[in-house]
NUFITI-254282 format. One line per 8 residues: number of its first residue (from 1); for each residue x, z, y of C-alpha. Coordinates in steps of 0.2 Angstrom, whole numbers, plus 5000, padded with zeros to 4 digits. Layout:
REM residues N
NUM = X Z Y  ...
This chain:
REM residues 319
1 = 5469 5443 5556  5466 5448 5574  5479 5459 5580  5474 5459 5598  5464 5475 5597  5480 5485 5594  5491 5475 5605  5492 5486 5620
9 = 5497 5505 5621  5481 5507 5631  5471 5504 5615  5479 5520 5608  5467 5530 5619  5452 5537 5610  5455 5531 5593  5445 5542 5581
17 = 5458 5541 5567  5473 5544 5578  5485 5559 5574  5502 5563 5581  5515 5566 5566  5531 5576 5568  5542 5582 5554  5555 5595 5555
25 = 5573 5590 5550  5576 5591 5532  5585 5606 5525  5596 5596 5515  5606 5591 5530  5598 5596 5546  5614 5592 5556  5615 5574 5550
33 = 5622 5563 5564  5614 5546 5565  5626 5532 5559  5616 5520 5571  5617 5527 5588  5600 5530 5597  5600 5534 5616  5587 5546 5622
41 = 5583 5535 5637  5580 5521 5624  5569 5531 5613  5558 5537 5628  5553 5518 5629  5547 5518 5611  5530 5521 5604  5526 5519 5586
49 = 5509 5516 5578  5508 5519 5559  5494 5515 5548  5483 5530 5543  5479 5521 5527  5489 5509 5517  5483 5493 5508  5489 5501 5492
57 = 5490 5519 5492  5505 5521 5481  5515 5512 5494  5517 5529 5502  5531 5532 5489  5542 5519 5497  5537 5520 5516  5533 5538 5519
65 = 5551 5542 5519  5553 5530 5533  5538 5537 5542  5547 5554 5541  5564 5547 5546  5556 5538 5562  5548 5555 5566  5564 5563 5569
73 = 5567 5552 5584  5550 5547 5591  5532 5552 5590  5522 5543 5578  5503 5539 5581  5493 5536 5565  5478 5525 5567  5468 5511 5558
81 = 5482 5498 5559  5477 5482 5550  5486 5479 5533  5483 5461 5528  5497 5458 5516  5500 5465 5498  5516 5474 5495  5519 5475 5514
89 = 5515 5489 5526  5512 5483 5544  5517 5495 5559  5517 5492 5577  5532 5496 5589  5529 5496 5607  5545 5495 5618  5543 5496 5637
97 = 5525 5493 5636  5526 5477 5625  5519 5479 5607  5526 5470 5593  5521 5470 5574  5534 5475 5561  5533 5472 5543  5540 5483 5529
105 = 5540 5474 5513  5543 5486 5499  5539 5474 5484  5550 5475 5469  5552 5457 5469  5565 5448 5480  5554 5435 5487  5546 5437 5504
113 = 5529 5433 5511  5531 5418 5521  5515 5419 5531  5520 5437 5536  5538 5432 5540  5531 5417 5551  5519 5428 5561  5529 5444 5563
121 = 5544 5445 5575  5553 5458 5563  5552 5459 5544  5561 5472 5534  5564 5468 5516  5568 5481 5502  5575 5472 5487  5583 5460 5499
129 = 5590 5444 5490  5609 5443 5490  5608 5425 5496  5597 5429 5510  5582 5420 5518  5579 5406 5530  5573 5418 5544  5585 5427 5555
137 = 5572 5441 5559  5571 5446 5540  5582 5461 5538  5587 5472 5523  5576 5487 5522  5587 5499 5512  5579 5509 5498  5573 5527 5495
145 = 5574 5540 5482  5561 5543 5468  5553 5557 5478  5555 5566 5495  5555 5582 5485  5574 5578 5483  5577 5585 5501  5571 5602 5495
153 = 5581 5601 5479  5598 5594 5486  5606 5610 5492  5605 5618 5475  5608 5602 5465  5624 5598 5475  5630 5615 5473  5629 5613 5454
161 = 5638 5596 5456  5652 5604 5467  5656 5617 5453  5661 5602 5443  5655 5610 5427  5651 5593 5419  5642 5596 5402  5639 5578 5399
169 = 5651 5564 5398  5639 5549 5401  5621 5551 5406  5605 5541 5409  5586 5543 5406  5575 5528 5407  5556 5524 5404  5551 5508 5396
177 = 5538 5502 5408  5550 5490 5416  5566 5481 5410  5563 5487 5392  5576 5475 5384  5591 5479 5395  5587 5498 5394  5585 5498 5375
185 = 5601 5488 5374  5611 5500 5385  5605 5515 5376  5608 5508 5359  5626 5504 5364  5629 5521 5371  5621 5530 5357  5630 5520 5344
193 = 5648 5524 5350  5657 5540 5345  5671 5541 5359  5661 5552 5371  5645 5562 5373  5630 5552 5378  5616 5562 5385  5599 5553 5389
201 = 5589 5539 5381  5572 5532 5383  5563 5548 5388  5562 5555 5405  5561 5573 5411  5553 5582 5426  5561 5577 5442  5570 5593 5446
209 = 5578 5594 5429  5583 5576 5429  5593 5579 5446  5601 5594 5438  5607 5583 5423  5614 5571 5435  5624 5585 5444  5631 5590 5427
217 = 5636 5573 5421  5653 5564 5423  5646 5547 5423  5628 5541 5427  5621 5524 5421  5610 5514 5432  5599 5500 5425  5586 5489 5434
225 = 5568 5493 5434  5554 5481 5440  5566 5477 5454  5585 5477 5454  5586 5493 5464  5578 5507 5455  5574 5524 5463  5586 5532 5450
233 = 5601 5524 5459  5597 5532 5476  5595 5549 5467  5612 5547 5459  5620 5544 5476  5610 5558 5484  5618 5570 5471  5635 5562 5472
241 = 5639 5553 5455  5651 5541 5447  5638 5526 5444  5641 5512 5432  5628 5498 5433  5625 5479 5431  5628 5470 5447  5612 5470 5458
249 = 5605 5453 5464  5599 5462 5479  5608 5471 5493  5606 5486 5503  5607 5486 5522  5625 5492 5521  5632 5482 5506  5639 5492 5491
257 = 5657 5490 5488  5663 5489 5470  5676 5501 5465  5672 5512 5480  5653 5516 5479  5649 5510 5462  5656 5502 5446  5649 5486 5440
265 = 5647 5482 5421  5647 5464 5414  5629 5457 5414  5629 5457 5394  5635 5476 5395  5649 5471 5383  5662 5482 5393  5650 5496 5396
273 = 5659 5508 5383  5676 5502 5390  5672 5507 5408  5665 5523 5403  5680 5527 5393  5691 5522 5408  5683 5533 5421  5681 5548 5408
281 = 5700 5547 5406  5703 5545 5425  5696 5560 5434  5703 5557 5451  5695 5540 5452  5679 5546 5445  5678 5560 5457  5682 5549 5472
289 = 5667 5537 5467  5656 5553 5466  5662 5558 5484  5659 5541 5490  5642 5539 5483  5636 5555 5491  5644 5550 5508  5635 5533 5506
297 = 5619 5542 5504  5622 5554 5519  5628 5540 5530  5615 5526 5526  5601 5531 5514  5595 5548 5520  5578 5546 5527  5585 5551 5544
305 = 5598 5538 5543  5585 5525 5538  5574 5530 5552  5588 5527 5564  5593 5510 5556  5575 5504 5558  5573 5510 5576  5590 5503 5581
313 = 5585 5486 5573  5568 5486 5582  5577 5490 5599  5590 5477 5597  5578 5463 5590  5562 5466 5600  5568 5472 5617
């Protein structure tokens, strides 16, 4: 693949597909302060070229939140950026007149594309393997909610959660397209006990209704999907929930802390009911977990924070 034709900022001039993209701050938290500091003088040296078309159009679900996060800090030029790798969106970052190619690997599997990693100077990996990779320039890429509609819903959903009118003891809704065995097992365990009210099962609901159910639940169960991290986990954190989940084999860009942001169940789910019972009986510990999960989202997973994180890494690694 010949990248030379987009290697210079001069090549941005006259591109037929070029557009300038700017997104207003999200209403869910318009005054959010970046956890990763970005100096205006630094950002003035940055230009970002984003593909006008992805190799796989559904990849927008994973990477458009990053596009909109970037756009809070810098202007984005959209053009016909080559997309040679499956499961990866290639963008170009120009810092001080020097253009570099950056990979965003959104694949659900933890493996990386070695050809891409060996040819790109910076590679962000969602579903980043806990044991890491033999490349210092492969960095954790975080993860995103199920839909950017969440930023429109959050003010109302959080207000419901803050009233602490918890109608459901333990909650979780799951489809069967992925990880069917563990999802069936968890739902069977929870439906078969009589110690607390279980709400959910193997049927999903419209997104806005599901978020409201999260807000009305004391405990939310997270289970893997096609990858260890599921959009559902990020939705839980955005609302602010006490989350119980099997331990992930992948890590976020800021590692989760057991007992602070999340509670881990044994891999065989043998203590799932026991953990639910404990946190139902310990309201202070449960509510602290919910506060911490929401704070984690605001500080690290909000699209504005992800945009700041990615730009900070680009400035530090590529300058």
